[in-house]
TORKOL-4160 file (C-alpha; in steps of 0.2 Angstrom, whole numbers, padded with zeros to 4 digits, m for minus):
336
<pt num="1" X="m0276" Y="0553" Z="0173"/>
<pt num="2" X="m0258" Y="0553" Z="0169"/>
<pt num="3" X="m0245" Y="0558" Z="0181"/>
<pt num="4" X="m0226" Y="0556" Z="0184"/>
<pt num="5" X="m0222" Y="0542" Z="0196"/>
<pt num="6" X="m0203" Y="0542" Z="0197"/>
<pt num="7" X="m0187" Y="0541" Z="0188"/>
<pt num="8" X="m0176" Y="0527" Z="0182"/>
<pt num="9" X="m0158" Y="0525" Z="0186"/>
<pt num="10" X="m0154" Y="0534" Z="0169"/>
<pt num="11" X="m0166" Y="0548" Z="0173"/>
<pt num="12" X="m0180" Y="0544" Z="0162"/>
<pt num="13" X="m0197" Y="0548" Z="0169"/>
<pt num="14" X="m0209" Y="0534" Z="0174"/>
<pt num="15" X="m0227" Y="0538" Z="0171"/>
<pt num="16" X="m0242" Y="0531" Z="0179"/>
<pt num="17" X="m0260" Y="0531" Z="0171"/>
<pt num="18" X="m0276" Y="0528" Z="0182"/>
<pt num="19" X="m0291" Y="0519" Z="0173"/>
<pt num="20" X="m0308" Y="0516" Z="0180"/>
<pt num="21" X="m0323" Y="0506" Z="0175"/>
<pt num="22" X="m0336" Y="0493" Z="0182"/>
<pt num="23" X="m0332" Y="0496" Z="0200"/>
<pt num="24" X="m0313" Y="0493" Z="0196"/>
<pt num="25" X="m0299" Y="0505" Z="0197"/>
<pt num="26" X="m0281" Y="0501" Z="0190"/>
<pt num="27" X="m0265" Y="0510" Z="0191"/>
<pt num="28" X="m0253" Y="0505" Z="0177"/>
<pt num="29" X="m0235" Y="0512" Z="0175"/>
<pt num="30" X="m0224" Y="0514" Z="0159"/>
<pt num="31" X="m0210" Y="0504" Z="0168"/>
<pt num="32" X="m0214" Y="0486" Z="0163"/>
<pt num="33" X="m0231" Y="0490" Z="0158"/>
<pt num="34" X="m0234" Y="0486" Z="0177"/>
<pt num="35" X="m0251" Y="0485" Z="0186"/>
<pt num="36" X="m0246" Y="0495" Z="0201"/>
<pt num="37" X="m0262" Y="0494" Z="0210"/>
<pt num="38" X="m0279" Y="0487" Z="0208"/>
<pt num="39" X="m0294" Y="0491" Z="0218"/>
<pt num="40" X="m0313" Y="0485" Z="0218"/>
<pt num="41" X="m0326" Y="0497" Z="0225"/>
<pt num="42" X="m0333" Y="0492" Z="0242"/>
<pt num="43" X="m0318" Y="0480" Z="0245"/>
<pt num="44" X="m0305" Y="0489" Z="0256"/>
<pt num="45" X="m0289" Y="0479" Z="0253"/>
<pt num="46" X="m0279" Y="0480" Z="0237"/>
<pt num="47" X="m0281" Y="0466" Z="0225"/>
<pt num="48" X="m0263" Y="0464" Z="0221"/>
<pt num="49" X="m0246" Y="0466" Z="0229"/>
<pt num="50" X="m0237" Y="0482" Z="0225"/>
<pt num="51" X="m0227" Y="0496" Z="0231"/>
<pt num="52" X="m0234" Y="0515" Z="0234"/>
<pt num="53" X="m0217" Y="0522" Z="0226"/>
<pt num="54" X="m0208" Y="0518" Z="0210"/>
<pt num="55" X="m0191" Y="0516" Z="0218"/>
<pt num="56" X="m0195" Y="0501" Z="0227"/>
<pt num="57" X="m0199" Y="0492" Z="0211"/>
<pt num="58" X="m0181" Y="0491" Z="0203"/>
<pt num="59" X="m0175" Y="0488" Z="0221"/>
<pt num="60" X="m0186" Y="0475" Z="0229"/>
<pt num="61" X="m0200" Y="0469" Z="0216"/>
<pt num="62" X="m0201" Y="0451" Z="0213"/>
<pt num="63" X="m0210" Y="0455" Z="0196"/>
<pt num="64" X="m0226" Y="0463" Z="0206"/>
<pt num="65" X="m0238" Y="0466" Z="0192"/>
<pt num="66" X="m0225" Y="0467" Z="0178"/>
<pt num="67" X="m0225" Y="0461" Z="0161"/>
<pt num="68" X="m0213" Y="0446" Z="0160"/>
<pt num="69" X="m0205" Y="0443" Z="0143"/>
<pt num="70" X="m0199" Y="0441" Z="0129"/>
<pt num="71" X="m0201" Y="0424" Z="0135"/>
<pt num="72" X="m0208" Y="0423" Z="0153"/>
<pt num="73" X="m0203" Y="0409" Z="0164"/>
<pt num="74" X="m0188" Y="0398" Z="0162"/>
<pt num="75" X="m0177" Y="0391" Z="0149"/>
<pt num="76" X="m0164" Y="0378" Z="0155"/>
<pt num="77" X="m0146" Y="0385" Z="0153"/>
<pt num="78" X="m0153" Y="0399" Z="0143"/>
<pt num="79" X="m0151" Y="0389" Z="0128"/>
<pt num="80" X="m0163" Y="0383" Z="0113"/>
<pt num="81" X="m0162" Y="0378" Z="0095"/>
<pt num="82" X="m0172" Y="0386" Z="0082"/>
<pt num="83" X="m0173" Y="0381" Z="0064"/>
<pt num="84" X="m0156" Y="0373" Z="0066"/>
<pt num="85" X="m0147" Y="0388" Z="0075"/>
<pt num="86" X="m0142" Y="0387" Z="0093"/>
<pt num="87" X="m0145" Y="0402" Z="0103"/>
<pt num="88" X="m0138" Y="0407" Z="0120"/>
<pt num="89" X="m0148" Y="0419" Z="0132"/>
<pt num="90" X="m0143" Y="0427" Z="0147"/>
<pt num="91" X="m0143" Y="0415" Z="0162"/>
<pt num="92" X="m0150" Y="0428" Z="0174"/>
<pt num="93" X="m0156" Y="0415" Z="0188"/>
<pt num="94" X="m0142" Y="0407" Z="0197"/>
<pt num="95" X="m0133" Y="0405" Z="0181"/>
<pt num="96" X="m0143" Y="0389" Z="0177"/>
<pt num="97" X="m0158" Y="0397" Z="0169"/>
<pt num="98" X="m0165" Y="0411" Z="0159"/>
<pt num="99" X="m0179" Y="0419" Z="0168"/>
<pt num="100" X="m0193" Y="0432" Z="0162"/>
<pt num="101" X="m0183" Y="0438" Z="0147"/>
<pt num="102" X="m0167" Y="0442" Z="0157"/>
<pt num="103" X="m0161" Y="0456" Z="0168"/>
<pt num="104" X="m0165" Y="0469" Z="0156"/>
<pt num="105" X="m0181" Y="0460" Z="0149"/>
<pt num="106" X="m0197" Y="0470" Z="0145"/>
<pt num="107" X="m0203" Y="0469" Z="0163"/>
<pt num="108" X="m0189" Y="0481" Z="0168"/>
<pt num="109" X="m0189" Y="0494" Z="0154"/>
<pt num="110" X="m0200" Y="0508" Z="0149"/>
<pt num="111" X="m0214" Y="0506" Z="0138"/>
<pt num="112" X="m0223" Y="0519" Z="0127"/>
<pt num="113" X="m0241" Y="0524" Z="0131"/>
<pt num="114" X="m0249" Y="0523" Z="0114"/>
<pt num="115" X="m0267" Y="0527" Z="0117"/>
<pt num="116" X="m0279" Y="0528" Z="0131"/>
<pt num="117" X="m0297" Y="0532" Z="0138"/>
<pt num="118" X="m0305" Y="0532" Z="0154"/>
<pt num="119" X="m0306" Y="0513" Z="0155"/>
<pt num="120" X="m0291" Y="0507" Z="0144"/>
<pt num="121" X="m0273" Y="0510" Z="0142"/>
<pt num="122" X="m0262" Y="0503" Z="0128"/>
<pt num="123" X="m0242" Y="0502" Z="0129"/>
<pt num="124" X="m0229" Y="0496" Z="0117"/>
<pt num="125" X="m0211" Y="0492" Z="0117"/>
<pt num="126" X="m0199" Y="0487" Z="0104"/>
<pt num="127" X="m0187" Y="0472" Z="0110"/>
<pt num="128" X="m0172" Y="0474" Z="0098"/>
<pt num="129" X="m0163" Y="0460" Z="0089"/>
<pt num="130" X="m0150" Y="0452" Z="0100"/>
<pt num="131" X="m0157" Y="0459" Z="0117"/>
<pt num="132" X="m0153" Y="0446" Z="0131"/>
<pt num="133" X="m0148" Y="0434" Z="0116"/>
<pt num="134" X="m0165" Y="0433" Z="0107"/>
<pt num="135" X="m0165" Y="0433" Z="0088"/>
<pt num="136" X="m0176" Y="0446" Z="0079"/>
<pt num="137" X="m0184" Y="0462" Z="0083"/>
<pt num="138" X="m0200" Y="0460" Z="0092"/>
<pt num="139" X="m0214" Y="0473" Z="0094"/>
<pt num="140" X="m0225" Y="0470" Z="0108"/>
<pt num="141" X="m0241" Y="0478" Z="0114"/>
<pt num="142" X="m0250" Y="0477" Z="0130"/>
<pt num="143" X="m0268" Y="0483" Z="0132"/>
<pt num="144" X="m0277" Y="0484" Z="0149"/>
<pt num="145" X="m0296" Y="0486" Z="0148"/>
<pt num="146" X="m0309" Y="0486" Z="0162"/>
<pt num="147" X="m0325" Y="0479" Z="0156"/>
<pt num="148" X="m0342" Y="0478" Z="0161"/>
<pt num="149" X="m0345" Y="0465" Z="0175"/>
<pt num="150" X="m0329" Y="0469" Z="0185"/>
<pt num="151" X="m0318" Y="0462" Z="0172"/>
<pt num="152" X="m0300" Y="0467" Z="0169"/>
<pt num="153" X="m0295" Y="0461" Z="0152"/>
<pt num="154" X="m0276" Y="0461" Z="0147"/>
<pt num="155" X="m0271" Y="0457" Z="0129"/>
<pt num="156" X="m0254" Y="0455" Z="0122"/>
<pt num="157" X="m0251" Y="0457" Z="0104"/>
<pt num="158" X="m0233" Y="0453" Z="0096"/>
<pt num="159" X="m0225" Y="0453" Z="0080"/>
<pt num="160" X="m0207" Y="0449" Z="0074"/>
<pt num="161" X="m0195" Y="0452" Z="0059"/>
<pt num="162" X="m0186" Y="0435" Z="0062"/>
<pt num="163" X="m0191" Y="0418" Z="0069"/>
<pt num="164" X="m0189" Y="0419" Z="0088"/>
<pt num="165" X="m0198" Y="0415" Z="0105"/>
<pt num="166" X="m0212" Y="0426" Z="0112"/>
<pt num="167" X="m0221" Y="0421" Z="0128"/>
<pt num="168" X="m0228" Y="0436" Z="0137"/>
<pt num="169" X="m0235" Y="0434" Z="0154"/>
<pt num="170" X="m0244" Y="0445" Z="0167"/>
<pt num="171" X="m0235" Y="0443" Z="0184"/>
<pt num="172" X="m0247" Y="0451" Z="0196"/>
<pt num="173" X="m0248" Y="0443" Z="0214"/>
<pt num="174" X="m0266" Y="0442" Z="0218"/>
<pt num="175" X="m0275" Y="0442" Z="0236"/>
<pt num="176" X="m0293" Y="0442" Z="0239"/>
<pt num="177" X="m0293" Y="0447" Z="0257"/>
<pt num="178" X="m0283" Y="0456" Z="0271"/>
<pt num="179" X="m0275" Y="0441" Z="0278"/>
<pt num="180" X="m0255" Y="0440" Z="0279"/>
<pt num="181" X="m0255" Y="0425" Z="0267"/>
<pt num="182" X="m0266" Y="0417" Z="0253"/>
<pt num="183" X="m0265" Y="0399" Z="0259"/>
<pt num="184" X="m0283" Y="0399" Z="0265"/>
<pt num="185" X="m0289" Y="0405" Z="0247"/>
<pt num="186" X="m0297" Y="0391" Z="0237"/>
<pt num="187" X="m0293" Y="0388" Z="0220"/>
<pt num="188" X="m0298" Y="0377" Z="0205"/>
<pt num="189" X="m0289" Y="0375" Z="0189"/>
<pt num="190" X="m0295" Y="0366" Z="0174"/>
<pt num="191" X="m0279" Y="0356" Z="0171"/>
<pt num="192" X="m0277" Y="0337" Z="0171"/>
<pt num="193" X="m0258" Y="0338" Z="0170"/>
<pt num="194" X="m0244" Y="0348" Z="0177"/>
<pt num="195" X="m0225" Y="0349" Z="0174"/>
<pt num="196" X="m0214" Y="0343" Z="0187"/>
<pt num="197" X="m0198" Y="0353" Z="0190"/>
<pt num="198" X="m0181" Y="0349" Z="0197"/>
<pt num="199" X="m0172" Y="0358" Z="0211"/>
<pt num="200" X="m0169" Y="0374" Z="0200"/>
<pt num="201" X="m0188" Y="0375" Z="0196"/>
<pt num="202" X="m0185" Y="0369" Z="0178"/>
<pt num="203" X="m0197" Y="0357" Z="0170"/>
<pt num="204" X="m0190" Y="0339" Z="0170"/>
<pt num="205" X="m0199" Y="0335" Z="0153"/>
<pt num="206" X="m0213" Y="0324" Z="0161"/>
<pt num="207" X="m0231" Y="0329" Z="0159"/>
<pt num="208" X="m0239" Y="0322" Z="0174"/>
<pt num="209" X="m0257" Y="0318" Z="0178"/>
<pt num="210" X="m0263" Y="0328" Z="0193"/>
<pt num="211" X="m0274" Y="0314" Z="0199"/>
<pt num="212" X="m0269" Y="0307" Z="0216"/>
<pt num="213" X="m0257" Y="0321" Z="0219"/>
<pt num="214" X="m0255" Y="0337" Z="0229"/>
<pt num="215" X="m0257" Y="0346" Z="0212"/>
<pt num="216" X="m0275" Y="0341" Z="0209"/>
<pt num="217" X="m0285" Y="0357" Z="0208"/>
<pt num="218" X="m0299" Y="0352" Z="0197"/>
<pt num="219" X="m0311" Y="0355" Z="0210"/>
<pt num="220" X="m0311" Y="0370" Z="0221"/>
<pt num="221" X="m0300" Y="0367" Z="0237"/>
<pt num="222" X="m0289" Y="0376" Z="0250"/>
<pt num="223" X="m0271" Y="0380" Z="0244"/>
<pt num="224" X="m0265" Y="0375" Z="0261"/>
<pt num="225" X="m0258" Y="0357" Z="0258"/>
<pt num="226" X="m0245" Y="0348" Z="0268"/>
<pt num="227" X="m0233" Y="0338" Z="0258"/>
<pt num="228" X="m0225" Y="0321" Z="0263"/>
<pt num="229" X="m0212" Y="0331" Z="0272"/>
<pt num="230" X="m0225" Y="0340" Z="0283"/>
<pt num="231" X="m0221" Y="0356" Z="0275"/>
<pt num="232" X="m0233" Y="0368" Z="0264"/>
<pt num="233" X="m0232" Y="0361" Z="0246"/>
<pt num="234" X="m0221" Y="0375" Z="0237"/>
<pt num="235" X="m0232" Y="0377" Z="0221"/>
<pt num="236" X="m0222" Y="0386" Z="0207"/>
<pt num="237" X="m0227" Y="0375" Z="0192"/>
<pt num="238" X="m0235" Y="0375" Z="0176"/>
<pt num="239" X="m0252" Y="0368" Z="0174"/>
<pt num="240" X="m0256" Y="0361" Z="0157"/>
<pt num="241" X="m0272" Y="0367" Z="0150"/>
<pt num="242" X="m0270" Y="0362" Z="0132"/>
<pt num="243" X="m0257" Y="0360" Z="0119"/>
<pt num="244" X="m0260" Y="0376" Z="0109"/>
<pt num="245" X="m0270" Y="0392" Z="0111"/>
<pt num="246" X="m0288" Y="0391" Z="0111"/>
<pt num="247" X="m0304" Y="0402" Z="0111"/>
<pt num="248" X="m0306" Y="0411" Z="0128"/>
<pt num="249" X="m0312" Y="0399" Z="0141"/>
<pt num="250" X="m0313" Y="0398" Z="0160"/>
<pt num="251" X="m0296" Y="0390" Z="0167"/>
<pt num="252" X="m0296" Y="0394" Z="0185"/>
<pt num="253" X="m0307" Y="0401" Z="0199"/>
<pt num="254" X="m0299" Y="0409" Z="0215"/>
<pt num="255" X="m0310" Y="0412" Z="0231"/>
<pt num="256" X="m0308" Y="0420" Z="0248"/>
<pt num="257" X="m0321" Y="0414" Z="0260"/>
<pt num="258" X="m0314" Y="0427" Z="0272"/>
<pt num="259" X="m0319" Y="0441" Z="0261"/>
<pt num="260" X="m0333" Y="0433" Z="0250"/>
<pt num="261" X="m0324" Y="0439" Z="0235"/>
<pt num="262" X="m0319" Y="0427" Z="0220"/>
<pt num="263" X="m0309" Y="0429" Z="0204"/>
<pt num="264" X="m0313" Y="0419" Z="0188"/>
<pt num="265" X="m0299" Y="0418" Z="0176"/>
<pt num="266" X="m0302" Y="0416" Z="0157"/>
<pt num="267" X="m0289" Y="0415" Z="0144"/>
<pt num="268" X="m0283" Y="0409" Z="0127"/>
<pt num="269" X="m0266" Y="0402" Z="0134"/>
<pt num="270" X="m0261" Y="0384" Z="0134"/>
<pt num="271" X="m0252" Y="0385" Z="0151"/>
<pt num="272" X="m0255" Y="0392" Z="0169"/>
<pt num="273" X="m0241" Y="0395" Z="0180"/>
<pt num="274" X="m0247" Y="0394" Z="0199"/>
<pt num="275" X="m0234" Y="0401" Z="0211"/>
<pt num="276" X="m0239" Y="0404" Z="0229"/>
<pt num="277" X="m0226" Y="0417" Z="0232"/>
<pt num="278" X="m0216" Y="0407" Z="0245"/>
<pt num="279" X="m0200" Y="0418" Z="0241"/>
<pt num="280" X="m0208" Y="0434" Z="0244"/>
<pt num="281" X="m0200" Y="0444" Z="0258"/>
<pt num="282" X="m0199" Y="0464" Z="0255"/>
<pt num="283" X="m0190" Y="0475" Z="0267"/>
<pt num="284" X="m0201" Y="0490" Z="0263"/>
<pt num="285" X="m0220" Y="0493" Z="0266"/>
<pt num="286" X="m0232" Y="0487" Z="0252"/>
<pt num="287" X="m0249" Y="0494" Z="0246"/>
<pt num="288" X="m0257" Y="0488" Z="0263"/>
<pt num="289" X="m0244" Y="0498" Z="0273"/>
<pt num="290" X="m0233" Y="0484" Z="0279"/>
<pt num="291" X="m0219" Y="0473" Z="0272"/>
<pt num="292" X="m0224" Y="0457" Z="0263"/>
<pt num="293" X="m0219" Y="0440" Z="0269"/>
<pt num="294" X="m0220" Y="0423" Z="0261"/>
<pt num="295" X="m0236" Y="0418" Z="0252"/>
<pt num="296" X="m0243" Y="0436" Z="0254"/>
<pt num="297" X="m0250" Y="0434" Z="0236"/>
<pt num="298" X="m0251" Y="0421" Z="0222"/>
<pt num="299" X="m0248" Y="0422" Z="0204"/>
<pt num="300" X="m0259" Y="0414" Z="0191"/>
<pt num="301" X="m0248" Y="0418" Z="0175"/>
<pt num="302" X="m0256" Y="0413" Z="0158"/>
<pt num="303" X="m0242" Y="0408" Z="0146"/>
<pt num="304" X="m0235" Y="0395" Z="0134"/>
<pt num="305" X="m0226" Y="0380" Z="0144"/>
<pt num="306" X="m0210" Y="0384" Z="0152"/>
<pt num="307" X="m0194" Y="0378" Z="0143"/>
<pt num="308" X="m0204" Y="0373" Z="0128"/>
<pt num="309" X="m0190" Y="0375" Z="0115"/>
<pt num="310" X="m0181" Y="0360" Z="0124"/>
<pt num="311" X="m0195" Y="0348" Z="0126"/>
<pt num="312" X="m0205" Y="0338" Z="0112"/>
<pt num="313" X="m0224" Y="0339" Z="0116"/>
<pt num="314" X="m0223" Y="0356" Z="0126"/>
<pt num="315" X="m0235" Y="0370" Z="0120"/>
<pt num="316" X="m0222" Y="0381" Z="0111"/>
<pt num="317" X="m0218" Y="0400" Z="0110"/>
<pt num="318" X="m0210" Y="0401" Z="0092"/>
<pt num="319" X="m0216" Y="0416" Z="0083"/>
<pt num="320" X="m0212" Y="0419" Z="0064"/>
<pt num="321" X="m0213" Y="0435" Z="0053"/>
<pt num="322" X="m0229" Y="0429" Z="0045"/>
<pt num="323" X="m0238" Y="0427" Z="0061"/>
<pt num="324" X="m0246" Y="0439" Z="0074"/>
<pt num="325" X="m0248" Y="0432" Z="0091"/>
<pt num="326" X="m0263" Y="0437" Z="0102"/>
<pt num="327" X="m0263" Y="0432" Z="0120"/>
<pt num="328" X="m0279" Y="0437" Z="0129"/>
<pt num="329" X="m0283" Y="0435" Z="0148"/>
<pt num="330" X="m0298" Y="0441" Z="0158"/>
<pt num="331" X="m0299" Y="0442" Z="0177"/>
<pt num="332" X="m0317" Y="0443" Z="0183"/>
<pt num="333" X="m0321" Y="0448" Z="0201"/>
<pt num="334" X="m0336" Y="0441" Z="0209"/>
<pt num="335" X="m0344" Y="0445" Z="0225"/>
<pt num="336" X="m0354" Y="0432" Z="0235"/>
């Protein structure tokens, strides 16, 4: 089903499509190729954070379900060098970093619905040369598909006409129960290293082992963890899965003992940004009928490593005209 879902500030109509399969129902809107709602049959609560109306998204959404890019995550000072040329991107985060493709990135623009069926939808967008400072025109396609086994698969396919950066990431905030926060969810991530960050959440350049730190999630454990200061550890870090894209493999497992529901994450991507949503605070009601507060949902964003153009040894995001980039991630929901 395709229906009008609102209008942008420019008067453009935003459409929403509903797809269903294998017990899952997903509602995706053309603005940002955004997963607006995700439900599992027999599980009362929404699986993701979101709003019931479109107007709340441009006004209040911290990227709920949106497709972040052209380059998701942060680039320090919005600056990078590619093939000997220095490029300056918009610094849309506190004037110190470029975040998620800029204030007019692909997460905040209308996409075209190219094709669809009962259990899939394909959107595309053309990101023009010079947008937010990026070189080259990039065409990006997002495919949502509901597969057997309660699996939501998301595939991003990107091409460009000039060397550029492309790092597309899905930015849903997941929650597997009806609690006010996700701190008692348990999480496993198949990462031996992570990237420490500075006060602006920009990687320092160090690739640090997780062993013996609060960042060791190699075995399933609760997210709730007090740091040295006695406060909950504020996770918003890239976990290093590999140095390049690989065949699809299991990279994480999220579980709620409260609901008995788990989500297995499989992906091709070399990095996983784990964010506990500690900045979330919405003044309007979300899908569950009340405003969201800190840690109401968590992000597991499959991606290249953040600020990779500025660090030797980081899994990078450079895309050239001779290449086609395919980023694939599967979210598999499992009942205990």
